[in-house]
N, C-alpha and C positions, 0 to 999 in steps of 0.2 A: 424448755428447760424442765427440769424435775427437781424442785426443791425438796430434799428429803436427806435422811442419813445415808451414808454412803453405802452401809450395808443392806440397808431396805432398797435403796436405789438400784443396787446390783441385782436385786431378786426381780425387780420389776421390769428393767430394761435389758435388752440383749446385750452381749458384750460389745458389739460394735457401736453402741450408742452409750456407753458409760460417760463418755466425754460431756454428755448433757446434764449429769448430776451435779447440783449445787448444794454444799453442805448446809443442811438446816436441822438442827438439834436443839430443842427448847427444854430437854429434860434436866438439864443440869443448871440451875439457875446461877452458879458460880462460873460456868464456863459454857455460856450461850454461843452457839454456832447459827448465825442468821446472815445470810448474804442476800436476802430478799430485797435490799435497797439497791443492789446492781441493777436488777430486771434487764439484763442484757439478753439479745438474742443472738445465737450463734447458727451459722450455716456453714456446712463442710463445704469447700470449694468457693468458686466464685458466686456472687449473688447480684441478680439483676432485677430490677423493678420498673415500672413505669412511674415517671415522675408525675404524670398528671393524676394518679391515685395517691400520691404521698401526702400526709399530713404532718405538719412540723409540730411537736409538742414542746413547749416552753413553760417554765416554772412560773412566771409572773410578768407584770408589766415591764418590769425594768430589763428582763430578758428579751421581751417582745421588741422593745425600742431599740436595743442593741442588734438584734437579728435584722431587724428592718433597716438599718442604717448599714450594716456590712453588706446586706444583699444589694441595696441600691448603689453601694460603692463599687462591688464587683459584678453583679450579674441581675440587673434590675428585671429582666425578662423572667427570671425565676419565680418571681411573685405571680405571674400570669400563669405559670406552668403547673405550680403545686395545687393541689385539691384544697388544702386550708391551712391555717395555724390555730392551734388550740393552746390556751394558757390554763395552766392547773390551778392557779391562785384561788379562784372562785371555788373549786372543788374541795380544796385540802384546807381552806380556813374554815 
């Protein structure tokens, strides 16, 4: 993703990649455009990955506990397959 004004983003990226531009304009304090909180990743077409190198990123211990409970109820082997679980609470507090 490219977090930038649409105009500047179109100068940087080729036309076929304009879909990667996410509006970011902090120049007008009364009309801030900041979508960085989404932090999503986009991939044109299908996306495949190896579950053994996947890490689950969770906000805090509450989300961690909920995740573990849901996985244990639906697919307990998943915990053995993924690379790890990361909680952000210690980082963002």
